[in-house]
C-alpha positions in Angstrom: 0.1 0.0 -0.1 2.8 2.2 0.9 4.6 1.7 -2.9 1.2 2.5 -4.3 0.9 5.8 -2.6 4.4 6.8 -3.4 3.4 5.5 -7.2 0.2 7.8 -7.1 2.5 10.6 -6.0 5.0 10.1 -8.6 2.2 10.1 -11.4 1.3 13.7 -9.5 4.8 14.7 -10.1 4.8 14.0 -13.6 1.6 15.8 -14.1 2.8 18.6 -12.7 6.2 18.6 -14.9 4.1 17.3 -17.8 3.1 20.9 -19.6 6.6 22.6 -19.4 8.1 18.9 -20.6 6.5 18.3 -23.8 6.4 22.1 -24.3 10.3 22.2 -25.7 10.0 19.4 -28.3 6.8 20.8 -29.5 8.4 23.9 -30.1 11.7 22.6 -31.6 10.1 20.1 -33.7 11.9 17.4 -31.6 10.3 14.1 -30.9 7.8 14.5 -27.7 8.2 10.6 -27.0 12.1 11.1 -27.0 11.8 14.0 -24.5 9.5 11.8 -22.1 12.1 9.1 -22.7 15.1 11.2 -22.0 13.3 13.0 -18.9 12.7 9.4 -17.5 16.2 8.2 -17.9 17.9 11.3 -16.8 16.2 11.3 -13.8 17.2 7.6 -12.9 20.7 8.5 -13.6 20.5 11.4 -11.5 19.4 9.4 -8.7 22.1 6.9 -8.9 24.9 9.3 -9.2 23.3 11.1 -6.0 22.1 7.8 -4.2 18.5 8.9 -4.4 19.0 11.7 -1.7 17.3 14.7 -3.8 13.8 14.9 -4.6 14.5 16.0 -8.0 12.8 15.3 -11.6 14.6 16.1 -14.5 12.5 17.7 -17.5 13.0 19.3 -20.8 15.3 22.8 -20.4 13.6 26.0 -21.9 17.5 27.4 -22.3 18.2 25.3 -25.3 14.9 26.1 -27.1 16.4 28.9 -29.5 19.7 27.2 -30.1 17.8 23.6 -31.1 16.0 25.8 -33.6 19.2 27.3 -34.8 21.2 23.9 -35.0 18.2 22.3 -36.5 18.1 24.9 -39.3 21.7 25.0 -39.6 23.1 21.4 -39.3 20.2 19.1 -39.1 19.2 16.8 -36.2 22.0 14.3 -36.2 24.3 17.0 -35.6 22.4 18.8 -33.3 22.0 15.6 -31.0 26.0 15.5 -31.0 25.7 18.9 -29.8 23.3 18.5 -27.1 25.2 15.5 -26.2 28.2 17.2 -25.9 26.6 20.4 -23.9 26.1 17.9 -21.0 30.3 18.1 -20.3 29.8 21.8 -19.5 28.1 20.3 -16.1 31.0 18.3 -15.3 33.3 21.0 -15.9 31.3 22.7 -13.1 31.1 19.6 -11.0 35.1 19.7 -11.1 35.2 23.2 -10.5 33.1 23.1 -7.5 34.7 19.6 -6.1 38.4 21.6 -6.8 37.7 25.3 -5.8 34.4 25.5 -4.3 31.3 26.9 -5.1 32.9 30.6 -4.8 34.7 30.2 -7.9 31.9 29.6 -10.1 30.5 32.7 -8.7 33.3 34.8 -9.5 33.4 33.2 -12.9 29.8 33.8 -13.6 28.6 36.6 -11.6 24.9 37.9 -12.2 26.0 40.5 -14.5 26.8 37.9 -16.8 24.2 35.6 -16.1 21.3 37.9 -16.2 21.5 39.2 -19.7 22.2 35.7 -21.2 19.1 34.2 -19.5 17.3 37.6 -21.2 18.6 36.7 -24.4 17.3 32.9 -24.2 13.8 34.2 -23.9 14.2 37.5 -26.6 16.3 35.5 -29.4 12.9 33.4 -30.2 10.2 36.2 -29.4 9.7 36.8 -33.3 9.0 32.9 -33.4 6.2 33.1 -30.5 4.6 36.2 -32.2 4.7 34.5 -35.8 3.2 30.9 -34.2 0.5 33.0 -32.6 -0.6 34.4 -35.8 -1.0 31.2 -37.4 2.2 31.3 -39.5 5.3 28.8 -39.9 8.3 29.9 -42.0 6.6 32.8 -42.8 3.5 31.2 -44.3 0.0 31.6 -43.1 -1.1 28.1 -42.4 -4.0 29.2 -40.4 -6.5 31.6 -40.8 -5.3 34.9 -39.4 -8.4 35.8 -37.6 -9.1 32.3 -36.3 -5.4 32.0 -35.2 -5.6 35.3 -33.1 -8.8 34.2 -31.6 -7.3 30.9 -30.3 -3.7 32.2 -29.4 -5.5 35.3 -27.4 -7.7 32.8 -25.8 -4.9 30.3 -24.4 -2.8 33.2 -23.6 -5.9 34.8 -21.4 -6.5 31.3 -19.6 -2.8 30.9 -18.8 -2.3 34.2 -17.5 -5.6 33.9 -15.5 -4.7 30.5 -13.9 -1.1 32.1 -13.3 -2.2 35.2 -11.3 -5.7 34.2 -9.8 -5.4 30.0 -9.8 -5.1 27.9 -6.8 -1.5 26.9 -5.2 -2.0 23.7 -6.7 -3.4 25.3 -10.4 -0.7 27.7 -10.4 2.1 24.8 -10.5 0.3 23.8 -14.0 -0.6 27.1 -15.9 0.8 25.9 -19.2 -0.9 22.8 -19.1 -4.3 24.2 -18.2 -3.7 26.7 -20.7 -2.7 24.2 -23.6 -6.1 22.2 -22.7 -8.5 25.0 -22.9 -6.9 26.2 -26.3 -7.4 22.7 -27.5 -10.8 22.6 -26.5 -11.5 25.7 -28.4 -9.7 24.5 -31.3 -11.7 21.2 -31.5 -14.9 23.8 -31.2 -13.5 25.7 -34.2 -12.9 22.8 -36.1 -8.9 23.3 -36.4 -8.0 20.0 -35.1 -7.3 17.1 -37.0 -8.4 14.1 -35.2 -8.1 11.3 -37.8 -4.3 11.0 -37.1 -5.1 10.3 -33.6 -7.7 7.7 -34.3 -5.2 6.5 -36.9 -2.2 6.1 -34.6 -1.3 3.0 -32.7 -1.6 2.7 -29.0 2.2 1.2 -28.5 4.8 2.7 -30.8 8.3 2.3 -30.4 9.9 6.0 -30.7 12.1 6.8 -33.6 15.3 7.3 -32.9 18.0 9.0 -35.1 21.8 8.1 -35.0 24.0 11.4 -33.8 26.6 12.8 -36.6 29.9 14.1 -35.0 29.9 17.8 -35.5 32.2 19.9 -33.5 30.9 23.2 -35.0 27.2 22.3 -33.3 29.1 20.9 -30.4 31.0 24.2 -30.0 28.1 26.4 -30.2 26.0 24.1 -27.7 28.5 23.9 -25.0 28.5 27.7 -23.6 24.5 27.4 -23.9 24.7 24.9 -20.9 26.0 27.6 -18.7 22.9 29.0 -17.7 20.9 25.9 -17.1 23.8 24.8 -14.8 23.8 27.7 -12.9 20.0 27.3 -12.8 20.8 23.9 -11.5 22.7 25.1 -8.4 19.8 27.6 -7.5 17.3 24.6 -7.9 19.4 22.3 -5.5 19.3 25.2 -2.8 15.7 25.7 -3.2 14.7 22.2 -2.8 17.1 22.1 0.2 15.1 24.9 1.5 11.9 23.4 1.3 12.9 19.9 2.7 15.3 21.2 5.2 18.1 19.5 4.1 21.5 20.7 2.8 22.1 18.8 -0.5 24.7 21.0 -1.2 26.8 19.2 1.2 25.1 15.7 0.8 25.3 14.7 -1.7 27.1 17.6 -2.9 26.6 19.9 -5.8 29.4 18.1 -7.6 27.6 15.0 -7.4 24.2 16.6 -8.4 25.8 18.5 -11.2 27.3 15.3 -12.7 24.0 13.6 -12.3 22.2 16.3 -14.3 24.8 16.5 -16.6 24.7 12.9 -17.3 21.1 13.0 -18.0 21.9 16.2 -20.7 24.1 13.9 -22.5 21.8 11.0 -22.5 18.9 13.0 -23.4 20.8 14.8 -26.5 22.3 11.0 -27.6 18.8 9.6 -28.1 17.2 12.9 -29.7 15.5 14.5 -26.8 15.8 18.2 -25.4 18.3 18.5 -22.5 17.2 18.0 -18.9 17.1 20.4 -16.0 15.8 20.6 -12.3 12.2 21.7 -12.3 10.9 24.7 -10.2 7.3 23.5 -10.8 8.3 20.0 -8.9 9.9 21.8 -6.1 6.6 23.9 -5.5 4.5 20.7 -5.7 6.9 19.0 -3.1 6.2 22.2 -0.9 2.7 22.0 -1.1 2.2 17.9 -0.7 4.8 18.0 2.1 5.9 14.7 0.4 9.7 15.0 -0.1 10.5 11.2 -0.4 13.1 10.8 -3.6 11.0 7.5 -4.3 8.2 9.5 -5.9 10.6 11.2 -8.2 11.7 7.5 -9.4 7.7 6.4 -9.9 7.7 9.6 -12.2 10.8 8.7 -14.2 9.4 5.2 -14.7 5.8 6.6 -15.6 7.3 8.9 -18.4 9.3 6.4 -19.9 5.9 4.3 -20.3 4.2 7.4 -21.7 7.1 7.6 -24.3 5.9 4.3 -25.9 2.1 5.6 -25.9 1.4 6.0 -29.4 -1.7 7.8 -29.3 -0.7 10.3 -27.1 2.1 11.7 -29.4 -0.4 12.0 -32.4 -2.4 13.7 -29.7 0.4 16.5 -29.3 1.2 16.4 -33.0 -2.4 17.7 -33.6 -1.9 20.9 -30.9 -2.5 23.6 -33.7 0.1 26.4 -33.9 -1.5 29.3 -32.6 -2.3 27.5 -29.3 1.6 27.0 -28.9 1.9 30.7 -29.9 -0.4 31.8 -26.9 1.4 29.8 -24.7 5.1 31.0 -26.1 4.0 34.5 -25.8 4.2 34.3 -22.1 6.6 32.0 -21.6 9.5 33.6 -23.5 8.6 37.0 -21.9 8.6 35.3 -18.4 12.2 33.4 -19.3 13.5 37.2 -20.0 12.2 38.8 -16.8 13.6 36.2 -14.8 17.2 37.2 -16.6 16.2 41.1 -15.0 15.2 39.5 -11.8 18.8 37.9 -11.6 20.2 41.4 -12.2 17.8 43.1 -9.9 18.2 40.6 -7.0 22.2 41.1 -6.8 21.6 45.2 -7.2 23.8 45.1 -10.4 24.6 48.5 -10.8 24.0 49.6 -14.3 25.2 53.3 -13.9 28.7 51.4 -13.6 30.3 51.5 -17.3 31.7 47.8 -17.1 28.1 46.4 -15.9 26.4 48.7 -18.8 29.1 47.4 -21.6 28.1 43.9 -20.7 24.6 44.0 -20.4 24.1 46.3 -23.7 26.4 44.4 -25.6 25.2 40.8 -24.7 21.4 41.8 -25.7 22.4 43.5 -28.8 24.2 40.8 -30.3 21.8 38.3 -28.8 18.8 39.8 -29.7 20.3 41.4 -33.2 21.0 37.5 -34.2 24.7 38.1 -34.7 26.9 35.4 -35.7 31.0 34.9 -35.6 32.7 32.8 -38.0 36.1 31.5 -37.2 37.2 29.5 -40.2 34.6 26.6 -40.3 33.8 27.1 -36.6 30.6 29.5 -36.2 29.4 31.1 -32.9 26.0 32.5 -32.3 22.9 32.9 -30.2 23.1 32.1 -26.4 26.4 30.6 -26.8 28.3 33.6 -28.4 26.6 35.8 -25.8 27.8 33.5 -22.9 31.5 33.8 -24.3 31.1 37.8 -24.9 30.0 38.1 -21.3 32.5 36.0 -19.6 35.1 37.7 -21.6 34.0 41.4 -21.2 33.7 40.8 -17.5 37.4 39.5 -17.3 38.8 42.2 -19.3 37.3 45.2 -18.3 38.1 46.6 -14.7 36.0 46.9 -11.6 34.9 50.1 -10.5 37.0 49.9 -7.6 39.8 49.5 -9.6 39.6 52.3 -12.2 42.0 55.0 -11.7 
């Protein structure tokens, strides 16, 4: 009976994480089944590395949405898979650095003035794609009637906002899921959903796996992208520690949790799913339910793996109209950018200081402007280029106290 209760709690955790987890592959054109499979396997690997001491579930990371879209257009899926696999090694770098020199070294290397604008770019760099989808466009072509698209995306956006602001504590954990469900129901009423594909889909289906292709350009492009979610991981581990009253930074240690997360990122990328990261929604669910037994995350991972082989479910996800996803994106990507602003505000970064102003301004212009730097056969663009630029500027420019 105890295991049954834990299994039910695990199903609840998966429900909380579900909306955000499948949103990433839907937006990036990756396979949702492989996102579920990667999340499940990644969480189990994390538990093995951390000896199942931390109640954390790893789901699809929003930080990689824009880089995945760019990489798929530039190098294709096999090379993108290799790049995402390589991104996991950035976690091992941070894990080794923390084990060797402590967390203070990472904070000096990546202060808020570096992390803040990079997070802002993650959200703002795909703002145009969000607006395009909300208007019913795909690759510049109108695929859904403009008026219908605006009604659908506006309704989805409104429901998500209302739930986020006025919903109960439990509802506020799943605003994306509720928003997509409401938008999908309206789309059914408007006749914009093709249900024939769902009926024709098999109940059981093995996900289609691609073979990764070694591409060092894609790898170098993705490596710096992992900086932001790696730092987010540290914050996530501290947050769940505050909720449960345990110091996970010491036991099992940040080096172990980062290594576990990095291993999950490597495996997810290798099978063709988006990289995984700690989920704040899950931390909120743990706080509300007061159930911090890590075994419930094991059950959530098992259920996620099982759902990866549910053919009709994936057909259902594929049937979600473009404007429904666009309505969610209008809020989601702005929220990500807002978190970058919050990072600067919380750290009281003084933008009147020339060094700080130069870093933030340069990163935003380069990131939002879509600048790319080509060095021989290598190419740096997007979040990766912004992260490198911010780190270099922070290292080269003098602090106010050292100015003459």
